[in-house]
C-alpha positions in Angstrom: 1.5 8.1 -22.2 1.5 10.7 -19.4 2.7 10.5 -15.9 0.9 12.2 -13.0 2.6 12.3 -9.6 1.0 12.8 -6.2 2.7 13.1 -2.8 1.1 12.8 0.6 2.4 12.8 4.1 0.8 11.5 7.3 1.9 11.0 10.9 1.5 8.2 13.4 2.5 7.9 17.1 3.9 4.4 16.3 7.7 4.0 15.7 8.7 3.5 12.0 10.2 0.0 12.7 6.9 -1.3 14.0 4.8 0.2 11.2 7.2 -1.2 8.6 7.1 -4.7 10.1 3.3 -4.7 10.4 2.3 -3.0 7.1 5.1 -4.1 4.8 7.0 -7.1 6.0 4.0 -9.0 7.6 1.1 -7.5 5.7 0.3 -10.8 4.1 -0.5 -12.2 7.5 -1.8 -9.2 9.5 -4.0 -7.3 7.1 -6.4 -10.1 6.2 -6.8 -10.9 9.9 -7.6 -7.3 10.8 -9.7 -6.5 7.7 -11.4 -9.7 6.5 -14.3 -7.6 5.2 -11.9 -5.9 2.7 -8.9 -8.2 2.1 -9.4 -12.0 1.7 -5.7 -12.8 1.4 -2.3 -11.5 0.3 -0.2 -14.0 -1.4 3.4 -13.9 -2.6 3.0 -15.6 -6.0 6.6 -15.3 -7.2 9.8 -14.7 -5.3 10.7 -14.6 -1.6 9.0 -11.3 -0.7 11.9 -9.1 -1.6 12.6 -7.0 -4.7 11.4 -8.6 -7.8 8.7 -10.6 -6.0 5.1 -10.5 -7.1 2.2 -10.2 -4.6 -1.4 -10.7 -5.2 -4.0 -9.0 -3.0 -7.4 -10.7 -3.1 -10.2 -8.4 -2.1 -13.5 -9.3 -0.4 -16.4 -8.9 -2.8 -17.3 -5.3 -3.5 -14.7 -3.7 -1.4 -13.0 -1.8 -4.2 -15.7 -2.0 -6.9 -18.1 -4.7 -8.0 -15.6 -5.8 -10.7 -12.3 -5.7 -8.7 -11.3 -9.0 -7.2 -7.5 -8.6 -7.0 -4.5 -6.5 -7.6 -1.0 -7.7 -8.5 2.0 -5.8 -7.3 5.7 -6.1 -8.2 8.0 -5.2 -5.3 10.7 -2.9 -6.7 12.5 -2.0 -3.5 12.3 -3.2 0.1 14.9 -1.6 2.5 14.5 -2.5 6.1 17.2 0.0 7.2 15.7 3.1 5.6 12.1 1.9 5.9 11.6 2.4 2.2 9.2 0.3 0.1 8.5 0.8 -3.6 6.1 -1.3 -5.5 4.2 -1.2 -8.8 0.6 -2.2 -9.5 1.0 -4.2 -12.7 -2.4 -6.1 -13.0 -5.9 -5.7 -11.8 -9.1 -3.8 -12.4 -7.7 -0.6 -11.0 -5.6 -0.3 -14.2 -8.6 -0.8 -16.5 -8.0 0.8 -19.9 -6.7 4.0 -18.3 -3.2 3.1 -16.9 -0.1 1.2 -18.0 0.9 0.9 -14.3 0.8 2.8 -11.0 3.9 2.9 -8.9 4.1 3.8 -5.2 7.0 4.7 -2.9 6.5 4.6 0.8 9.2 6.1 3.1 8.8 6.0 6.9 10.9 8.5 8.9 11.1 9.0 12.7 9.3 12.1 13.8 10.6 14.5 16.4 7.9 13.4 18.9 8.8 9.7 18.7 6.3 8.6 16.1 6.5 8.3 12.3 6.2 10.6 9.3 4.9 8.5 6.4 5.8 9.9 3.0 4.0 8.4 0.0 4.6 9.2 -3.7 2.2 7.8 -6.3 3.0 7.9 -10.0 0.1 7.1 -12.4 1.3 6.2 -15.9 -1.8 6.9 -18.1 -2.6 5.4 -21.5 -3.4 7.5 -24.5 -5.0 10.9 -23.6 -6.6 9.8 -20.3 -6.6 12.6 -17.6 -6.6 11.5 -14.0 -8.9 13.5 -11.7 -8.3 14.4 -8.1 -11.6 12.6 -7.1 -10.2 9.3 -8.5 -7.0 9.7 -6.5 -8.9 10.7 -3.3 -11.1 7.5 -3.4 -8.1 5.2 -3.6 -6.1 7.2 -1.0 -9.0 7.0 1.5 -9.1 3.2 1.4 -5.3 2.9 1.8 -5.3 5.4 4.7 -8.2 3.5 6.3 -6.1 0.3 6.2 -3.1 2.1 7.8 -5.4 3.4 10.6 -6.7 -0.1 11.4 -3.1 -1.3 11.7 -2.1 1.7 13.8 -5.0 1.0 16.1 -3.9 -2.6 16.4 -0.4 -1.6 17.2 -1.5 0.9 19.9 -3.7 -1.8 21.5 -0.9 -4.4 21.3 2.3 -2.6 22.4 4.4 -5.8 22.3 3.4 -6.7 18.7 6.1 -6.1 16.0 8.8 -4.8 18.3 
């Protein structure tokens, strides 16, 4: 098994607390409402939503691939004071025969201009001799970034939401 690590930073004019509440704490309610063409539902299937909990994301038909209907994540860390969220993809078509698991760490920090710097680290634990390509990473990253941009637009249009 090999481990491939990628890091990425992005910025937003929204404060970290609002982004964290919308995209992490209330994602199961907000994301399916904003993106019904992509996400049918997000369900906490085990636990209370904190560390150790299991979430299932049910995708709209064909959004990821024709064969991908859901992903299952385990929440590893959820820290509302440091705006840190760590989770591991443990089940779903994205793993296929290529990955044992994929873990993600999201850390939101206040930027000097009053917005947020979002730092994301992804670790891909590959099976056997599989080699991950940059194209495969880019495709998944673009979908996640698109979701964050939809939430950001919602927060900009609704300044009283998630304050």
